[in-house]
Each structure stands twice: as structure tokens, then as C-alpha cells.
MIDOSE-1310 file (N, C-alpha, C; in nm, 2 decimals, decimal comma, always signed):
residues 282
marn	-0,63/+1,60/-0,81/-0,49/+1,55/-0,83/-0,39/+1,66/-0,85; -0,28/+1,66/-0,79/-0,18/+1,76/-0,81/-0,13/+1,76/-0,95; -0,09/+1,88/-1,00/-0,05/+1,90/-1,14/+0,08/+1,98/-1,14; +0,18/+1,94/-1,06/+0,30/+2,01/-1,04/+0,41/+1,97/-1,14
rrpn	+0,38/+1,88/-1,23/+0,47/+1,84/-1,33/+0,42/+1,88/-1,47; +0,51/+1,90/-1,56/+0,48/+1,95/-1,69/+0,41/+1,84/-1,77; +0,29/+1,87/-1,82/+0,21/+1,76/-1,89/+0,29/+1,72/-2,02; +0,26/+1,60/-2,06/+0,32/+1,55/-2,18/+0,25/+1,61/-2,30
rlpl	+0,30/+1,58/-2,42/+0,24/+1,64/-2,54/+0,17/+1,52/-2,61; +0,05/+1,55/-2,66/-0,03/+1,45/-2,74/+0,03/+1,45/-2,88; +0,00/+1,34/-2,96/+0,04/+1,34/-3,10/-0,02/+1,46/-3,17; +0,06/+1,52/-3,26/+0,01/+1,64/-3,34/-0,10/+1,60/-3,43
tlpf	-0,10/+1,48/-3,49/-0,20/+1,44/-3,59/-0,27/+1,32/-3,54; -0,41/+1,33/-3,53/-0,49/+1,21/-3,49/-0,60/+1,20/-3,59; -0,65/+1,08/-3,61/-0,76/+1,05/-3,72/-0,90/+1,08/-3,66; -0,92/+1,21/-3,64/-1,05/+1,25/-3,59/-1,17/+1,22/-3,68
fedi	-1,28/+1,19/-3,62/-1,41/+1,16/-3,69/-1,40/+1,05/-3,79; -1,30/+0,96/-3,78/-1,30/+0,84/-3,86/-1,35/+0,72/-3,77; -1,43/+0,63/-3,83/-1,47/+0,51/-3,77/-1,36/+0,40/-3,80; -1,29/+0,35/-3,70/-1,18/+0,26/-3,72/-1,21/+0,13/-3,65
dttf	-1,20/+0,02/-3,73/-1,23/-0,11/-3,67/-1,12/-0,15/-3,57; -1,16/-0,21/-3,46/-1,07/-0,27/-3,37/-1,10/-0,42/-3,37; -1,04/-0,50/-3,28/-1,06/-0,64/-3,28/-1,21/-0,68/-3,25; -1,27/-0,60/-3,16/-1,41/-0,63/-3,12/-1,51/-0,52/-3,15
givr	-1,47/-0,41/-3,21/-1,57/-0,31/-3,23/-1,52/-0,20/-3,32; -1,57/-0,08/-3,30/-1,54/+0,04/-3,38/-1,50/+0,15/-3,28; -1,39/+0,22/-3,31/-1,34/+0,33/-3,23/-1,34/+0,46/-3,31; -1,37/+0,57/-3,24/-1,38/+0,70/-3,31/-1,32/+0,80/-3,21
lepe	-1,25/+0,89/-3,26/-1,19/+1,00/-3,18/-1,26/+1,13/-3,22; -1,30/+1,21/-3,12/-1,37/+1,34/-3,14/-1,30/+1,44/-3,06; -1,25/+1,55/-3,12/-1,17/+1,65/-3,05/-1,26/+1,75/-2,97; -1,20/+1,80/-2,86/-1,26/+1,90/-2,78/-1,19/+2,03/-2,80
tdgs	-1,25/+2,14/-2,75/-1,19/+2,27/-2,78/-1,07/+2,30/-2,69; -1,04/+2,22/-2,59/-0,92/+2,25/-2,51/-0,80/+2,17/-2,54; -0,80/+2,11/-2,66/-0,69/+2,03/-2,70/-0,70/+1,88/-2,66; -0,80/+1,85/-2,59/-0,82/+1,71/-2,55/-0,91/+1,64/-2,66
ytvi	-0,93/+1,51/-2,64/-1,03/+1,44/-2,73/-1,09/+1,32/-2,65; -1,21/+1,29/-2,70/-1,29/+1,18/-2,65/-1,28/+1,05/-2,73; -1,26/+0,94/-2,67/-1,25/+0,81/-2,74/-1,39/+0,74/-2,73; -1,45/+0,72/-2,84/-1,58/+0,66/-2,84/-1,57/+0,52/-2,90
idgm	-1,62/+0,42/-2,83/-1,61/+0,28/-2,87/-1,75/+0,23/-2,89; -1,79/+0,19/-3,01/-1,92/+0,13/-3,04/-2,03/+0,23/-2,99; -2,00/+0,36/-3,02/-2,10/+0,46/-3,00/-2,11/+0,51/-2,85; -2,03/+0,46/-2,76/-2,03/+0,50/-2,62/-1,90/+0,57/-2,59
essh	-1,91/+0,68/-2,51/-1,78/+0,75/-2,46/-1,71/+0,65/-2,37; -1,59/+0,62/-2,41/-1,51/+0,52/-2,33/-1,40/+0,58/-2,25; -1,33/+0,68/-2,31/-1,22/+0,75/-2,24/-1,21/+0,89/-2,29; -1,14/+0,97/-2,21/-1,11/+1,11/-2,25/-0,96/+1,14/-2,22
ihpd	-0,89/+1,19/-2,32/-0,75/+1,21/-2,32/-0,72/+1,36/-2,32; -0,66/+1,41/-2,22/-0,63/+1,56/-2,21/-0,48/+1,57/-2,21; -0,43/+1,69/-2,27/-0,28/+1,71/-2,27/-0,22/+1,69/-2,13; -0,29/+1,74/-2,02/-0,25/+1,71/-1,89/-0,30/+1,58/-1,84
penl	-0,21/+1,48/-1,82/-0,25/+1,34/-1,79/-0,35/+1,34/-1,67; -0,33/+1,43/-1,57/-0,41/+1,42/-1,45/-0,54/+1,49/-1,46; -0,57/+1,55/-1,57/-0,70/+1,61/-1,59/-0,80/+1,51/-1,64; -0,88/+1,45/-1,55/-0,97/+1,35/-1,58/-1,12/+1,40/-1,59
vfey	-1,18/+1,38/-1,70/-1,31/+1,44/-1,72/-1,42/+1,34/-1,67; -1,40/+1,21/-1,69/-1,50/+1,12/-1,65/-1,51/+1,12/-1,50; -1,63/+1,14/-1,44/-1,65/+1,15/-1,30/-1,59/+1,03/-1,22; -1,63/+0,91/-1,27/-1,59/+0,80/-1,19/-1,44/+0,78/-1,18
mrwi	-1,37/+0,82/-1,29/-1,22/+0,82/-1,29/-1,16/+0,92/-1,19; -1,23/+1,04/-1,18/-1,18/+1,13/-1,08/-1,20/+1,08/-0,94; -1,31/+1,01/-0,92/-1,34/+0,96/-0,78/-1,23/+0,86/-0,74; -1,20/+0,77/-0,84/-1,10/+0,67/-0,81/-0,96/+0,73/-0,79
asii	-0,93/+0,82/-0,88/-0,80/+0,89/-0,86/-0,79/+0,97/-0,73; -0,90/+1,04/-0,69/-0,90/+1,12/-0,57/-0,87/+1,03/-0,45; -0,94/+0,91/-0,45/-0,92/+0,82/-0,33/-0,78/+0,77/-0,33; -0,72/+0,74/-0,44/-0,58/+0,68/-0,44/-0,48/+0,79/-0,41
ttty	-0,49/+0,91/-0,47/-0,39/+1,01/-0,45/-0,40/+1,08/-0,31; -0,51/+1,07/-0,24/-0,52/+1,12/-0,11/-0,48/+1,01/+0,00; -0,47/+0,89/-0,05/-0,43/+0,78/+0,04/-0,28/+0,75/+0,04; -0,22/+0,76/-0,07/-0,08/+0,73/-0,09/+0,00/+0,85/-0,12
pses	+0,12/+0,86/-0,07/+0,21/+0,97/-0,11/+0,26/+0,95/-0,25; +0,28/+1,06/-0,32/+0,31/+1,06/-0,46/+0,44/+0,98/-0,49; +0,53/+0,97/-0,40/+0,66/+0,90/-0,42/+0,64/+0,75/-0,40; +0,52/+0,70/-0,37/+0,50/+0,56/-0,34/+0,53/+0,47/-0,46
plni	+0,60/+0,36/-0,45/+0,63/+0,27/-0,56/+0,52/+0,17/-0,57; +0,40/+0,22/-0,61/+0,28/+0,14/-0,61/+0,28/+0,04/-0,73; +0,23/-0,08/-0,70/+0,20/-0,18/-0,80/+0,05/-0,18/-0,82; +0,00/-0,14/-0,94/-0,14/-0,12/-0,96/-0,19/-0,20/-1,08
ahlg	-0,29/-0,28/-1,05/-0,35/-0,36/-1,16/-0,48/-0,29/-1,21; -0,49/-0,27/-1,34/-0,61/-0,21/-1,40/-0,67/-0,32/-1,49; -0,78/-0,38/-1,44/-0,86/-0,48/-1,51/-0,96/-0,41/-1,60; -0,93/-0,40/-1,73/-1,00/-0,32/-1,83/-0,92/-0,19/-1,85
ggaa	-0,89/-0,17/-1,98/-0,80/-0,06/-2,01/-0,86/+0,06/-2,09; -0,94/+0,02/-2,20/-0,99/+0,13/-2,28/-0,87/+0,21/-2,34; -0,88/+0,34/-2,34/-0,77/+0,42/-2,39/-0,67/+0,46/-2,28; -0,67/+0,39/-2,17/-0,57/+0,40/-2,06/-0,57/+0,54/-2,00
slpr	-0,68/+0,61/-1,99/-0,68/+0,74/-1,92/-0,64/+0,73/-1,78; -0,69/+0,64/-1,70/-0,66/+0,63/-1,56/-0,52/+0,58/-1,53; -0,47/+0,47/-1,60/-0,33/+0,43/-1,58/-0,24/+0,55/-1,62; -0,27/+0,62/-1,72/-0,18/+0,73/-1,76/-0,18/+0,84/-1,65
alah	-0,30/+0,87/-1,59/-0,30/+0,97/-1,48/-0,23/+0,92/-1,36; -0,25/+0,80/-1,32/-0,18/+0,75/-1,20/-0,03/+0,73/-1,22; +0,01/+0,69/-1,34/+0,16/+0,69/-1,37/+0,22/+0,82/-1,36; +0,15/+0,93/-1,40/+0,20/+1,06/-1,39/+0,21/+1,11/-1,25
hfph	+0,10/+1,08/-1,17/+0,10/+1,13/-1,03/+0,20/+1,05/-0,94; +0,21/+0,92/-0,97/+0,30/+0,83/-0,90/+0,41/+0,78/-0,99; +0,52/+0,87/-1,01/+0,62/+0,83/-1,11/+0,70/+0,71/-1,09; +0,69/+0,65/-0,96/+0,76/+0,53/-0,93/+0,67/+0,41/-0,93
srns	+0,55/+0,43/-0,98/+0,45/+0,32/-0,98/+0,47/+0,23/-1,11; +0,41/+0,11/-1,10/+0,40/+0,02/-1,21/+0,25/+0,00/-1,23; +0,20/+0,03/-1,35/+0,06/+0,01/-1,38/+0,04/-0,10/-1,48; -0,01/-0,21/-1,44/-0,03/-0,33/-1,53/-0,17/-0,33/-1,57
vvel	-0,19/-0,31/-1,70/-0,33/-0,30/-1,76/-0,36/-0,43/-1,84; -0,48/-0,48/-1,82/-0,53/-0,60/-1,89/-0,64/-0,55/-1,98; -0,63/-0,56/-2,11/-0,73/-0,52/-2,21/-0,75/-0,62/-2,31; -0,88/-0,65/-2,34/-0,92/-0,76/-2,43/-0,88/-0,73/-2,58
dakl	-0,90/-0,61/-2,62/-0,90/-0,57/-2,76/-0,76/-0,54/-2,81; -0,70/-0,64/-2,88/-0,56/-0,62/-2,92/-0,54/-0,50/-3,01; -0,63/-0,48/-3,11/-0,61/-0,37/-3,20/-0,63/-0,24/-3,13; -0,72/-0,23/-3,03/-0,73/-0,11/-2,96/-0,60/-0,08/-2,88
islv	-0,54/-0,18/-2,82/-0,41/-0,16/-2,76/-0,31/-0,10/-2,85; -0,30/-0,15/-2,97/-0,21/-0,10/-3,07/-0,24/+0,05/-3,10; -0,37/+0,08/-3,12/-0,41/+0,22/-3,15/-0,38/+0,31/-3,03; -0,41/+0,27/-2,91/-0,38/+0,35/-2,80/-0,23/+0,39/-2,78
rewv	-0,15/+0,29/-2,81/+0,00/+0,32/-2,80/+0,04/+0,42/-2,90; -0,03/+0,42/-3,01/+0,00/+0,52/-3,12/-0,06/+0,66/-3,09; -0,18/+0,66/-3,03/-0,25/+0,79/-3,01/-0,23/+0,86/-2,88; -0,19/+0,78/-2,78/-0,18/+0,84/-2,64/-0,03/+0,84/-2,60
dlpa	+0,00/+0,95/-2,53/+0,14/+0,96/-2,48/+0,16/+0,89/-2,35; +0,16/+0,76/-2,36/+0,17/+0,67/-2,24/+0,32/+0,66/-2,20; +0,34/+0,66/-2,07/+0,48/+0,63/-2,02/+0,51/+0,48/-2,07; +0,64/+0,46/-2,08/+0,69/+0,33/-2,13/+0,67/+0,23/-2,02
sprv	+0,66/+0,10/-2,06/+0,66/-0,01/-1,96/+0,80/-0,01/-1,88; +0,79/-0,03/-1,75/+0,68/-0,09/-1,67/+0,59/+0,01/-1,61; +0,61/+0,14/-1,63/+0,52/+0,24/-1,57/+0,38/+0,22/-1,62; +0,36/+0,20/-1,75/+0,23/+0,15/-1,80/+0,26/+0,04/-1,89
aire	+0,22/-0,08/-1,85/+0,24/-0,20/-1,94/+0,10/-0,26/-1,97; +0,07/-0,27/-2,10/-0,07/-0,32/-2,14/-0,05/-0,46/-2,19; -0,13/-0,55/-2,13/-0,13/-0,69/-2,17/-0,27/-0,72/-2,24; -0,26/-0,79/-2,35/-0,38/-0,83/-2,42/-0,44/-0,95/-2,34
gdaf	-0,57/-0,95/-2,32/-0,62/-1,07/-2,25/-0,76/-1,04/-2,19; -0,83/-1,15/-2,17/-0,96/-1,15/-2,10/-0,93/-1,14/-1,95; -0,98/-1,04/-1,89/-0,94/-1,02/-1,75/-0,98/-1,13/-1,66; -1,09/-1,20/-1,69/-1,13/-1,31/-1,60/-1,04/-1,43/-1,61
tvlp	-0,99/-1,45/-1,73/-0,90/-1,57/-1,75/-0,75/-1,53/-1,71; -0,72/-1,40/-1,72/-0,58/-1,36/-1,68/-0,57/-1,36/-1,52; -0,67/-1,33/-1,45/-0,67/-1,33/-1,30/-0,59/-1,45/-1,24; -0,63/-1,57/-1,28/-0,56/-1,68/-1,21/-0,42/-1,70/-1,24
tlrs	-0,37/-1,63/-1,34/-0,23/-1,64/-1,38/-0,14/-1,54/-1,30; -0,20/-1,45/-1,23/-0,13/-1,34/-1,15/-0,09/-1,39/-1,01; +0,02/-1,35/-0,97/+0,08/-1,39/-0,84/+0,00/-1,34/-0,72; -0,02/-1,42/-0,62/-0,09/-1,38/-0,50/-0,02/-1,27/-0,43
arfd	-0,10/-1,18/-0,38/-0,05/-1,06/-0,30/+0,05/-0,98/-0,38; +0,03/-0,96/-0,51/+0,12/-0,89/-0,59/+0,09/-0,74/-0,59; -0,03/-0,70/-0,58/-0,07/-0,56/-0,61/-0,11/-0,48/-0,48; -0,06/-0,35/-0,48/-0,11/-0,26/-0,38/-0,25/-0,22/-0,40
ivir	-0,29/-0,20/-0,53/-0,42/-0,16/-0,57/-0,47/-0,24/-0,69; -0,59/-0,28/-0,68/-0,66/-0,35/-0,80/-0,78/-0,27/-0,83; -0,79/-0,23/-0,96/-0,90/-0,15/-1,01/-0,98/-0,23/-1,12; -1,10/-0,26/-1,09/-1,19/-0,33/-1,18/-1,27/-0,23/-1,26
dvfs	-1,24/-0,22/-1,39/-1,31/-0,13/-1,48/-1,34/-0,20/-1,61; -1,39/-0,32/-1,61/-1,42/-0,40/-1,72/-1,56/-0,38/-1,77; -1,58/-0,34/-1,89/-1,71/-0,32/-1,95/-1,72/-0,37/-2,09; -1,84/-0,43/-2,12/-1,87/-0,46/-2,26/-2,00/-0,38/-2,29
hsrt	-1,98/-0,28/-2,37/-2,09/-0,18/-2,39/-2,12/-0,12/-2,26; -2,24/-0,12/-2,20/-2,27/-0,05/-2,08/-2,27/-0,13/-1,95; -2,22/-0,26/-1,96/-2,23/-0,35/-1,85/-2,09/-0,41/-1,82; -2,07/-0,45/-1,69/-1,96/-0,53/-1,66/-2,01/-0,68/-1,68
plpm	-1,93/-0,75/-1,77/-1,97/-0,89/-1,80/-1,99/-0,97/-1,67; -2,08/-1,07/-1,68/-2,11/-1,15/-1,57/-1,99/-1,22/-1,50; -1,89/-1,27/-1,58/-1,78/-1,34/-1,51/-1,70/-1,24/-1,41; -1,69/-1,11/-1,45/-1,62/-1,02/-1,37/-1,70/-0,97/-1,25
rsle	-1,83/-1,00/-1,25/-1,92/-0,97/-1,14/-1,94/-1,08/-1,04; -1,87/-1,19/-1,07/-1,89/-1,32/-1,00/-1,81/-1,32/-0,87; -1,85/-1,42/-0,78/-1,77/-1,44/-0,66/-1,63/-1,50/-0,70; -1,63/-1,58/-0,81/-1,50/-1,64/-0,85/-1,40/-1,52/-0,88
agre	-1,45/-1,42/-0,96/-1,36/-1,31/-0,99/-1,32/-1,23/-0,87; -1,42/-1,21/-0,78/-1,40/-1,14/-0,65/-1,29/-1,20/-0,57; -1,30/-1,33/-0,56/-1,20/-1,40/-0,48/-1,06/-1,40/-0,54; -1,05/-1,40/-0,67/-0,92/-1,39/-0,74/-0,87/-1,25/-0,73
qrri	-0,95/-1,15/-0,73/-0,90/-1,01/-0,71/-0,85/-0,99/-0,57; -0,92/-1,05/-0,47/-0,87/-1,05/-0,33/-0,74/-1,12/-0,32; -0,73/-1,23/-0,39/-0,60/-1,31/-0,38/-0,48/-1,23/-0,43; -0,50/-1,16/-0,54/-0,38/-1,09/-0,59/-0,35/-0,96/-0,52
lkdd	-0,44/-0,92/-0,43/-0,42/-0,79/-0,36/-0,34/-0,82/-0,23; -0,25/-0,73/-0,20/-0,18/-0,74/-0,07/-0,27/-0,72/+0,05; -0,23/-0,77/+0,16/-0,32/-0,77/+0,28/-0,36/-0,63/+0,32; -0,27/-0,53/+0,29/-0,31/-0,39/+0,33/-0,35/-0,31/+0,20
gmfl	-0,38/-0,38/+0,09/-0,41/-0,32/-0,03/-0,55/-0,26/-0,05; -0,57/-0,20/-0,16/-0,70/-0,13/-0,19/-0,76/-0,19/-0,32; -0,89/-0,22/-0,31/-0,96/-0,27/-0,43/-1,07/-0,16/-0,46; -1,08/-0,13/-0,59/-1,19/-0,04/-0,64/-1,26/-0,10/-0,76
ania	-1,39/-0,09/-0,76/-1,46/-0,14/-0,88/-1,56/-0,03/-0,93; -1,55/-0,01/-1,06/-1,65/+0,08/-1,13/-1,77/-0,01/-1,16; -1,89/+0,03/-1,10/-2,01/-0,04/-1,12/-2,12/+0,04/-1,19; -2,18/-0,02/-1,29/-2,29/+0,05/-1,36/-2,41/+0,04/-1,27
mdrd	-2,47/+0,15/-1,24/-2,58/+0,16/-1,15/-2,71/+0,20/-1,22; -2,79/+0,09/-1,25/-2,92/+0,12/-1,32/-3,02/+0,17/-1,22; -3,12/+0,23/-1,27/-3,22/+0,29/-1,19/-3,30/+0,18/-1,10; -3,31/+0,06/-1,15/-3,38/-0,04/-1,07/-3,28/-0,10/-0,96
qrel	-3,15/-0,08/-0,97/-3,05/-0,11/-0,87/-3,05/-0,26/-0,83; -3,11/-0,35/-0,92/-3,10/-0,49/-0,88/-2,96/-0,55/-0,90; -2,90/-0,51/-1,01/-2,76/-0,56/-1,04/-2,67/-0,51/-0,93; -2,69/-0,39/-0,89/-2,60/-0,33/-0,79/-2,62/-0,41/-0,66
adei	-2,74/-0,45/-0,62/-2,76/-0,53/-0,50/-2,68/-0,66/-0,51; -2,68/-0,72/-0,62/-2,60/-0,85/-0,64/-2,45/-0,82/-0,63; -2,41/-0,71/-0,69/-2,26/-0,67/-0,68/-2,22/-0,65/-0,53; -2,30/-0,58/-0,45/-2,27/-0,55/-0,32/-2,25/-0,68/-0,24
vtlr	-2,35/-0,77/-0,25/-2,34/-0,89/-0,16/-2,23/-0,98/-0,21; -2,20/-0,98/-0,34/-2,09/-1,07/-0,39/-1,96/-1,01/-0,35; -1,94/-0,88/-0,36/-1,81/-0,82/-0,32/-1,79/-0,84/-0,17; -1,90/-0,83/-0,09/-1,89/-0,85/+0,05/-1,84/-0,99/+0,09
eafg	-1,89/-1,08/+0,01/-1,86/-1,22/+0,03/-1,71/-1,24/+0,00; -1,65/-1,17/-0,10/-1,51/-1,19/-0,14/-1,42/-1,10/-0,05; -1,46/-0,98/-0,01/-1,37/-0,89/+0,06/-1,41/-0,86/+0,20; -1,53/-0,88/+0,24/-1,58/-0,83/+0,37/-1,64/-0,69/+0,36
diel	-1,62/-0,60/+0,44/-1,68/-0,47/+0,44/-1,63/-0,39/+0,32; -1,73/-0,33/+0,25/-1,69/-0,24/+0,14/-1,77/-0,11/+0,16; -1,72/-0,01/+0,09/-1,78/+0,12/+0,09/-1,82/+0,16/-0,05; -1,93/+0,24/-0,06/-1,98/+0,29/-0,19/-1,97/+0,44/-0,21
iaep	-1,93/+0,48/-0,32/-1,92/+0,62/-0,36/-2,03/+0,64/-0,47; -2,13/+0,73/-0,45/-2,23/+0,74/-0,55/-2,30/+0,88/-0,55; -2,37/+0,92/-0,65/-2,44/+1,04/-0,66/-2,57/+1,03/-0,59; -2,61/+1,12/-0,51/-2,74/+1,11/-0,44/-2,86/+1,10/-0,54
saik	-2,85/+1,16/-0,65/-2,97/+1,15/-0,75/-2,98/+1,00/-0,80; -2,86/+0,93/-0,81/-2,87/+0,80/-0,86/-2,92/+0,71/-0,75; -2,88/+0,73/-0,62/-2,93/+0,66/-0,51/-3,08/+0,67/-0,50; -3,14/+0,78/-0,54/-3,28/+0,80/-0,54/-3,35/+0,75/-0,66
krrr	-3,28/+0,68/-0,75/-3,33/+0,62/-0,87/-3,38/+0,72/-0,97; -3,32/+0,84/-0,97/-3,36/+0,94/-1,07/-3,29/+0,93/-1,20; -3,17/+0,86/-1,20/-3,09/+0,85/-1,32/-3,00/+0,73/-1,31; -2,95/+0,69/-1,43/-2,85/+0,59/-1,44/-2,71/+0,65/-1,42
snci	-2,62/+0,59/-1,35/-2,49/+0,65/-1,32/-2,39/+0,54/-1,29; -2,27/+0,58/-1,26/-2,17/+0,48/-1,21/-2,15/+0,50/-1,06; -2,12/+0,40/-0,99/-2,07/+0,41/-0,85/-1,95/+0,33/-0,83; -1,87/+0,36/-0,73/-1,75/+0,30/-0,70/-1,76/+0,22/-0,57
avyt	-1,73/+0,09/-0,58/-1,71/+0,01/-0,46/-1,57/+0,01/-0,42; -1,54/+0,03/-0,29/-1,40/+0,04/-0,24/-1,39/-0,06/-0,12; -1,28/-0,14/-0,12/-1,24/-0,21/-0,01/-1,10/-0,17/+0,03; -1,08/-0,14/+0,15/-0,94/-0,11/+0,21/-0,95/-0,14/+0,36
pggl	-0,85/-0,21/+0,41/-0,85/-0,23/+0,56/-0,86/-0,10/+0,64; -0,96/-0,10/+0,73/-0,97/+0,02/+0,81/-1,06/+0,12/+0,75; -1,10/+0,11/+0,62/-1,19/+0,20/+0,56/-1,12/+0,32/+0,50; -1,19/+0,40/+0,43/-1,13/+0,52/+0,36/-1,08/+0,62/+0,46
saaa	-0,98/+0,69/+0,42/-0,92/+0,79/+0,51/-1,01/+0,92/+0,51; -0,99/+1,00/+0,61/-1,06/+1,13/+0,62/-1,03/+1,21/+0,50; -0,91/+1,21/+0,45/-0,87/+1,29/+0,34/-0,94/+1,25/+0,21; -0,95/+1,12/+0,19/-1,02/+1,06/+0,08/-1,17/+1,10/+0,08
rrai	-1,23/+1,10/+0,20/-1,37/+1,14/+0,21/-1,39/+1,28/+0,18; -1,30/+1,37/+0,22/-1,31/+1,51/+0,19/-1,29/+1,53/+0,04; -1,20/+1,46/-0,02/-1,18/+1,48/-0,16/-1,30/+1,44/-0,24; -1,37/+1,34/-0,20/-1,49/+1,30/-0,27/-1,60/+1,41/-0,26
rtda	-1,61/+1,46/-0,14/-1,72/+1,56/-0,11/-1,69/+1,69/-0,19; -1,57/+1,72/-0,23/-1,53/+1,84/-0,30/-1,53/+1,82/-0,45; -1,57/+1,71/-0,50/-1,57/+1,69/-0,65/-1,67/+1,78/-0,71; -1,65/+1,81/-0,84/-1,73/+1,90/-0,91/-1,88/+1,85/-0,92
vtvr	-1,89/+1,72/-0,92/-2,02/+1,65/-0,92/-2,06/+1,62/-0,77; -2,19/+1,64/-0,74/-2,24/+1,61/-0,61/-2,23/+1,46/-0,59; -2,14/+1,41/-0,51/-2,12/+1,27/-0,48/-2,08/+1,25/-0,34; -2,12/+1,13/-0,29/-2,10/+1,11/-0,14/-2,05/+0,97/-0,12
tldq	-1,98/+0,95/+0,00/-1,95/+0,82/+0,05/-2,07/+0,78/+0,13; -2,13/+0,67/+0,09/-2,26/+0,63/+0,16/-2,24/+0,57/+0,30; -2,33/+0,60/+0,39/-2,32/+0,54/+0,52/-2,36/+0,39/+0,51; -2,32/+0,31/+0,62/-2,35/+0,17/+0,61/-2,49/+0,13/+0,60
ktvd	-2,58/+0,21/+0,66/-2,72/+0,19/+0,66/-2,77/+0,19/+0,51; -2,72/+0,29/+0,44/-2,76/+0,30/+0,30/-2,71/+0,19/+0,21; -2,59/+0,15/+0,24/-2,53/+0,04/+0,17/-2,61/-0,09/+0,20; -2,64/-0,11/+0,32/-2,72/-0,23/+0,36/-2,86/-0,23/+0,28
rlas	-2,92/-0,11/+0,27/-3,05/-0,10/+0,20/-3,03/-0,13/+0,06; -2,93/-0,08/-0,01/-2,90/-0,11/-0,15/-2,87/-0,26/-0,17; -2,81/-0,33/-0,07/-2,78/-0,47/-0,09/-2,90/-0,56/-0,07; -3,01/-0,50/-0,01/-3,13/-0,58/+0,02/-3,18/-0,65/-0,10
ggti	-3,21/-0,78/-0,09/-3,26/-0,86/-0,20/-3,15/-0,91/-0,30; -3,03/-0,87/-0,28/-2,92/-0,91/-0,37/-2,88/-1,06/-0,34; -2,83/-1,12/-0,44/-2,78/-1,26/-0,43/-2,64/-1,27/-0,48; -2,56/-1,36/-0,42/-2,42/-1,38/-0,46/-2,42/-1,44/-0,60
velg	-2,34/-1,38/-0,69/-2,33/-1,42/-0,83/-2,22/-1,53/-0,83; -2,25/-1,65/-0,87/-2,16/-1,76/-0,88/-2,17/-1,82/-1,02; -2,06/-1,86/-1,08/-2,06/-1,91/-1,21/-2,06/-2,07/-1,21; -2,00/-2,13/-1,11/-2,00/-2,27/-1,10/-1,93/-2,33/-1,22
ddag	-1,99/-2,43/-1,28/-1,93/-2,50/-1,39/-1,91/-2,42/-1,52; -1,98/-2,30/-1,52/-1,97/-2,21/-1,64/-1,86/-2,10/-1,62; -1,77/-2,12/-1,52/-1,68/-2,02/-1,48/-1,59/-1,96/-1,59; -1,56/-2,05/-1,69/-1,47/-2,00/-1,80/-1,54/-1,98/-1,93
aatv	-1,68/-1,97/-1,93/-1,75/-1,97/-2,05/-1,76/-1,84/-2,12; -1,77/-1,73/-2,05/-1,80/-1,60/-2,11/-1,67/-1,52/-2,13; -1,67/-1,45/-2,24/-1,56/-1,36/-2,27/-1,59/-1,22/-2,22; -1,50/-1,15/-2,15/-1,53/-1,02/-2,09/-1,48/-0,91/-2,19
gh	-1,54/-0,79/-2,18/-1,51/-0,68/-2,27/-1,41/-0,59/-2,21; -1,40/-0,47/-2,29/-1,30/-0,37/-2,24/-1,37/-0,27/-2,16
């Protein structure tokens, strides 16, 4: 991502190494040597905040940002939905790179939202607007064809909750996306890859053709990782593919044959009568 603008300043005093209760868990800030800090929620690294908003440490966030910033000019007035917020690292980065964009964030944890606004140098609304809510139940309230980009990054601990992996959620996300828009989903990729197979066939049912971004070592079941599912009419641009290949982590856009193999044995996730039963996490 380009860094031709002066980075914002983080707060001078932060409550490092304290366990702080949020609405649904415990958050802790741990400083790094470069002036950045890591946000840990319930013992898991959730976000990383750097003085330069576009310096993204988490690999999957870099992949998402690289795809978006190589697809759209920086002056684009993008309307971006972030389903799942955490400490808003990615909304902050995209708001900085696209100063005319509107980043609408849905985050379940009300106390975490309050703390993030205190701890992170977020641009004011509407550049970054954070809404408290369960992403699955918020989706039906959003206007059809409203967003240029929809990013699904909803996690409860290490998993995307079942409602947000469902066909019902997929169809709602497709509905709120413009016809020429882009959808990206952060997917937890376990070594057995069974849940990934379900994700692929469910997203295909909702969106049609999708592409996957993943590390070769994870594809070979050597480690647990994240992968990114992408839908965009016409597929990813050549510039986006180059940006993925040049990431610091060895990562690739998978060919269709590999995606088909990963989808083998998967089943479409449908909630049916239980569609509103489960609460989704951050």
C-alpha cells in the first residue's frame, strides 16, 4: 500500500499489559519496539496498530488491502462494509489510502468499540463509522446494492460463527453488494480443510465463481492458516495477482483446479428455521 501521506499519531499513553473487560471478553494491549502495539482478545492476537495506518502486520489484512488498493484508484469514493471490526486496523488502513471512502464497520462488542475509539487514531465518521451489532442480524437491515466492497472478517475466538458461514448470510452479503462490487471473506483454514470445503461451496452458491488466496504450506495441510475468498465480476486484476505474489509471505492465487479440489466433499451450510438463533462474534 502506498504511504505518501503523513501517518497519524497514536495516543501517547495506553494501558499496556492490563487485562481489561469488554462486553464479551478480555482485551490486552502489548507494545512492540517500533511504536506499534498488538491487541489481544481472549488470549488471541486480534489486531495490530502501527503509527502508519497502512502498515499492516497481519498477513491476511495485507492480502485484502493489496487486492483492494491495486483494483481501485486512491481517489475512489468507495463505500466499504466491514463485517467484524476488532480494533479496526483494516478500516483505518483503507480510510487512509482512500480518503474519500466511507468505511462502515459492524462490531458486536460495545465496550470494545468504546475502547478502540479511545486507543486508536481513527478518522471520524463517515470515513470510519462503527456500529454495534451482530453482523448476521444487521445484514438484512442494510440497503440493497449499497456497497462497492464487502469484507467479512467475523470471528468468535478462532472460528467464523456458523450464521456468517451460511448460505443465508452469503445471499445477504451478495444483496448489499453493487453489481460490479467486490466481496472478500477471511476464512480460518484448518489442516483437515473440511470447513473450508463447506465455505467454498456455500459461497459459490451465493456468489458464483470465487477465487482463493492461500499459502502453499496450508494447502498442503502442513499448518493452520487464514485464506481469503474473493468474488469480483471478471476475476482479480493482473495487478492484484502481482501484488499477492510479492507479499512478504509466500502466498498464491489458487488455480480453479485447486479450488475445485478443496471444495470436494463440501456441503452448503443452511440454517433454515435456526437462522436467527446464534450470536456472532467479533
